C-alpha positions in Angstrom: 28.0 3.5 13.1 29.3 -0.2 12.6 27.6 -1.3 15.8 24.2 0.1 14.8 24.7 -1.6 11.5 26.1 -4.9 12.9 23.3 -5.1 16.0 20.5 -4.5 13.0 22.0 -7.4 10.9 22.2 -9.9 13.7 18.4 -8.9 14.5 17.3 -9.5 11.1 19.2 -12.7 10.8 17.9 -13.7 13.9 14.0 -13.0 12.5 14.7 -14.7 9.3 16.1 -18.0 11.0 12.6 -18.0 13.2 10.3 -17.3 10.2 12.4 -19.9 8.0 12.1 -22.7 10.1 10.0 -25.8 8.4 7.6 -27.1 10.9 6.7 -31.1 10.4 3.9 -32.7 11.7 3.7 -36.9 11.8 1.6 -39.1 12.0 3.9 -41.7 13.7 7.3 -40.3 14.1 9.7 -43.2 15.3 13.4 -43.1 16.1 14.5 -44.9 13.4 13.0 -43.1 10.8 14.9 -40.1 9.6 11.8 -38.0 8.5 8.5 -38.8 9.3 6.0 -40.9 6.9 3.7 -37.9 6.6 5.5 -34.4 6.1 3.2 -31.2 6.2 5.4 -27.9 5.6 3.9 -25.0 7.0 5.2 -21.5 5.2 3.0 -19.3 7.4 2.0 -17.5 4.3 5.3 -16.1 3.8 6.8 -15.0 0.6 10.2 -17.5 0.4 13.2 -15.0 -0.8 16.2 -15.8 -2.0 19.7 -15.3 0.8 21.3 -12.0 0.1 24.6 -14.2 0.2 23.5 -14.9 -3.6 23.6 -11.2 -4.3 27.1 -10.8 -5.9 29.2 -7.5 -5.9 28.2 -6.5 -2.4 31.0 -5.8 0.4 30.4 -6.2 3.7 28.9 -2.8 4.4 26.7 -2.9 1.6 25.0 -6.4 2.5 24.6 -5.0 6.3 22.5 -1.9 4.2 21.0 -4.9 2.2 19.4 -6.4 5.4 18.0 -2.9 6.5 16.2 -2.7 3.0 15.0 -6.3 3.2 12.8 -5.2 6.5 10.7 -3.4 3.7 10.0 -6.3 1.7 6.1 -7.9 2.0 6.7 -11.1 3.4 3.0 -11.5 4.2 0.2 -10.9 1.5 -2.1 -7.7 2.6 -4.8 -9.7 1.1 -6.3 -6.7 -1.3 -7.6 -8.1 -4.2 -8.4 -6.0 -7.8 -12.0 -6.6 -7.1 -12.1 -5.0 -3.6 -11.1 -1.5 -4.7 -14.3 0.3 -5.9 -13.5 2.5 -9.0 -10.0 3.3 -10.3 -10.3 1.2 -13.6 -8.0 3.4 -15.1 -5.1 2.9 -12.5 -5.7 -0.7 -12.4 -5.4 -1.0 -16.2 -2.2 0.7 -16.1 -0.7 -1.0 -13.3 -1.8 -4.6 -15.2 0.1 -3.2 -18.2 3.0 -2.4 -16.3 3.2 -5.2 -14.0 1.2 -8.2 -14.5 0.9 -8.4 -18.4 4.8 -8.1 -19.0 5.6 -11.2 -16.8 2.5 -13.3 -17.9 3.0 -12.3 -21.6 6.7 -11.7 -22.0 6.7 -11.9 -25.8 4.5 -9.2 -26.3 6.4 -6.6 -24.3 9.8 -6.2 -26.5 11.4 -3.3 -28.2 9.1 -0.2 -28.2 6.3 -2.2 -26.7 8.9 -2.9 -23.5 7.0 -2.2 -20.0 6.6 0.8 -18.4 9.1 1.5 -15.4 7.3 3.9 -13.5 3.7 4.9 -12.6 2.7 8.2 -10.5 -0.5 8.0 -8.5 -1.2 11.6 -7.3 -4.5 12.8 -5.7 -6.5 13.9 -2.7 -5.9 12.0 0.3 -8.2 9.0 1.3 -8.5 8.2 -2.5 -7.1 4.6 -2.7 -3.6 5.2 -3.7 -2.0 2.9 -1.0 -4.9 0.5 -1.5 -4.2 0.1 -4.8 -0.5 -0.7 -4.0 -1.5 -3.4 -1.8 -3.7 -4.8 -4.2 -0.4 -4.9 -6.5 1.4 -6.5 -3.5 -1.2 -9.4 -3.2 -1.9 -10.1 -7.1 1.0 -9.4 -8.8 3.2 -12.2 -7.4 6.4 -10.1 -7.5 8.8 -9.0 -4.8 7.2 -5.6 -3.2 9.4 -3.2 -1.4 7.6 -0.9 0.7 9.4 1.8 0.5 8.7 5.5 2.5 11.3 8.6 3.5 12.4 6.4 6.7 13.7 3.5 4.6 16.3 5.5 2.5 17.1 8.7 4.6 19.8 8.0 7.4 21.6 10.4 9.4 24.8 9.1 8.4 26.8 10.9 5.8 27.0 9.1 2.4 24.6 6.4 3.4 21.2 7.8 2.1 22.5 7.3 -1.7 24.2 4.0 -0.5 21.0 2.7 0.7 18.8 3.9 -2.7 21.6 2.0 -5.0 21.2 -0.8 -2.7 17.3 -0.8 -3.0 17.6 -1.1 -6.1 20.1 -3.8 -6.8 17.9 -5.9 -4.6 15.2 -5.1 -6.5 16.9 -6.6 -9.5 18.4 -9.8 -7.7 14.5 -10.5 -6.1 13.2 -9.3 -9.5 10.2 -9.8 -10.8 9.9 -6.6 -8.3 7.8 -3.8 -7.5 9.4 -0.7 -5.7 6.4 1.3 -3.7 7.4 4.9 -3.1 5.0 6.3 -0.7 4.6 10.2 -0.1 7.0 10.7 -2.7 7.5 14.3 -2.3 8.9 13.7 1.1 12.1 12.3 -0.9 11.9 13.9 -4.3 10.8 17.4 -3.8 12.0 20.1 -6.4 16.2 20.4 -5.9 17.0 23.8 -5.0 13.3 25.0 -4.0 13.7 25.3 -0.5 14.2 28.7 1.1 17.2 27.8 3.6 19.1 25.9 0.8 19.2 22.1 0.4 21.2 20.1 2.3 24.2 18.4 0.4 23.2 15.0 1.5 19.4 15.4 0.4 20.5 16.3 -3.0 23.3 13.6 -3.5 20.1 10.8 -2.3 18.3 12.7 -5.1 20.5 12.4 -7.7 21.3 8.8 -7.2 17.6 8.1 -7.1 17.3 9.6 -10.7 20.4 8.0 -11.8 19.1 4.4 -10.5 15.4 5.3 -12.1 17.5 6.0 -15.6 19.1 2.4 -15.4 15.7 0.7 -15.0 14.4 2.3 -18.5 17.6 1.5 -20.1 17.4 -2.4 -18.8 15.3 -5.3 -19.5 15.3 -6.3 -15.9 11.5 -6.8 -14.7 11.3 -3.7 -12.0 8.6 -1.5 -11.7 8.5 2.0 -9.6 5.0 2.8 -8.4 4.7 6.1 -6.7 2.2 7.6 -4.6 2.1 11.1 -3.9 -0.5 13.9 -2.1 1.1 16.9 -3.6 2.4 16.5 -7.0 2.9 19.8 -7.7 6.0 19.9 -5.2 7.9 16.8 -7.3 11.3 17.4 -9.2 10.7 17.5 -13.0 13.2 14.7 -13.8 11.5 12.6 -11.5 8.1 13.3 -13.5 9.9 12.7 -16.8 11.2 8.9 -15.3 7.6 8.2 -13.8 6.2 7.5 -17.6 2.6 7.2 -16.5 1.1 9.6 -14.1 -2.8 9.3 -13.2 -5.0 11.6 -11.3 -6.4 9.2 -8.6 -9.4 11.4 -7.8 -13.0 11.6 -5.8 -15.0 8.9 -6.4 -17.8 9.1 -9.2 -21.7 8.7 -7.9 -21.9 5.3 -9.2 -18.7 4.5 -6.8 -19.9 6.3 -4.0 -23.2 4.6 -4.1 -21.4 0.9 -4.5 -19.2 1.8 -1.4 -22.2 2.4 0.8 -24.0 -0.4 -0.3 -20.7 -2.3 0.5 -20.5 -1.1 4.2 -24.2 -0.6 5.1 -25.8 -3.6 3.1 -29.5 -4.0 4.3 -28.5 -6.8 6.4 -25.1 -7.0 7.8 -24.5 -10.3 10.6 -20.8 -10.4 10.2 -19.8 -9.1 13.6 -22.4 -11.4 15.2 -24.9 -8.5 16.0 -27.4 -8.2 13.0 -27.4 -4.4 12.1 -30.1 -3.8 9.4 -30.4 -0.5 6.9 -33.0 0.9 5.1 -31.4 3.5 3.1 -32.1 5.2 -0.8 -28.4 4.7 -1.6 -29.0 6.9 -4.8 -29.9 9.5 -2.7 -27.0 9.1 -0.4 -24.8 9.2 -3.2 -25.9 12.3 -4.8 -25.0 14.1 -0.8 -21.9 12.7 -0.6 -20.3 14.6 -3.5 -16.8 15.7 -2.5 -16.5 12.7 0.1 -13.4 10.6 -0.7 -13.3 7.0 -0.5 -11.8 7.2 3.3 -14.5 10.0 4.2 -17.6 7.7 2.9 -16.4 5.1 5.2 -16.0 7.3 8.1 -19.9 8.3 7.3 -20.7 4.8 7.1 -19.0 4.0 10.4 -20.7 7.0 12.1 -23.9 6.2 10.9 -23.8 2.0 12.0 -22.8 3.7 15.5 -26.1 5.6 16.1 -28.2 2.4 17.2 -25.5 0.9 19.1 -25.1 4.2 21.3 -28.9 4.0 22.2 -28.3 0.2 23.7 -25.4 1.7 25.6 -27.5 2.4 28.9 -29.1 -1.0 29.1 -26.1 -2.5 28.9 -24.1 -0.5 31.4 -26.9 -1.0 33.8 -27.0 -4.7 33.4 -25.1 -6.3 36.7 -22.1 -8.2 36.5 -23.5 -11.3 38.0 -27.0 -11.5 36.5 -27.1 -14.3 34.1 -30.0 -12.6 32.0 -28.1 -10.7 29.9 -30.6 -8.4 27.9 -30.6 -9.5 24.0 -29.1 -7.0 21.9 -31.3 -5.8 19.1 -30.3 -2.8 17.4 -32.6 -0.5 15.4 -32.5 0.1 11.5 -30.2 2.5 10.3 -32.2 5.1 8.0 -31.7 7.6 5.3 -32.8 10.3 8.0 -29.8 8.9 10.0 -27.4 8.8 7.4 -28.2 12.0 6.2 -27.8 13.7 9.8 -24.3 12.2 10.2 -23.1 14.0 6.5 -24.5 17.1 8.3 -22.0 16.7 11.3 -19.1 14.9 9.0 -17.6 17.0 6.3 -15.0 16.1 3.4 -11.7 16.2 3.7 -10.5 17.0 0.6 -13.1 18.9 -1.7 -11.5 21.9 -1.9 -8.4 20.3 -3.1 -9.5 19.0 -6.5 -9.2 22.2 -8.4 -5.2 22.4 -7.8 -5.2 18.6 -8.7 -7.6 19.2 -11.7 -5.1 22.1 -13.1 -2.1 20.2 -12.3 -3.6 17.3 -14.4 -4.2 19.2 -17.5 -0.4 20.0 -17.5 1.2 16.9 -16.7 -1.6 14.1 -17.6 0.2 11.3 -18.9 -2.1 7.4 -19.1 
């Protein structure tokens, strides 16, 4: 175990050393001048983190675990803006209330108005839960921990709960921080619900996670937990209590579907080097795609755009490699009929799940 941790620590330190190097460009460097007269510092759009050596209260083993958790910090921006997300207005409002405004206006969020510490996004797959988390990482200017089950589950006895404790210690150290727990049901399913009996290590890890969440609620640390789940009914009830806000990320509305289709299939798109023209009745197509998630609609739009491309493959394949007369690529216009034909062969992935999400929302909704 020590060798494994040591090797991972060395690899992490080597990566930090390479990525943290500062590049200097000089207009006229000389041997006599210690620094060039014109210095340009290239940060490569990376977030600069405080060194782990400044985190007090950690022994050698904990520092090695901290190096492992640090690999899940977003150093590069995912480049997803609030305006890139169509719909999800309630979710965006709650996230701003929990993360953005307490940092911008700390004088407002005191006493009973202390910011939310936990928010659960639940709903069918492909509705934008992870996309919203990427917008948080881009827009909120906080240290963003992208945590999944593989980040905090270890095969070594006692290490899972240590990883959870180190995660929250690092989040406090790098505050303001956002801890994103993706696929929450994989680490916080209901205790004792498994038929074969729950493993002792799993119970200890869940207990430690609940304890750390309680510690956040009782402190003034600017640490926020954002969780996402496709199966909220499998979550432990104690965790639901700690996630103060629970919002259903539902299937897109008719207006949102219309905006998505017009975004991915505009009347003229020349961004890819080849002009793609469309003649679509967006309102009709929005009605026909009822029950489709945002991910489903993007897939349908991509398939509709591929239809005129498939028609030119024969001409391109018949062209000889040495022939200088390359045929001009001109795609046919994508019509409403093309789109409707694609819909007939591409079914939604989550339409039949909404009844169960709606029933769960009636019982546990908190927005």
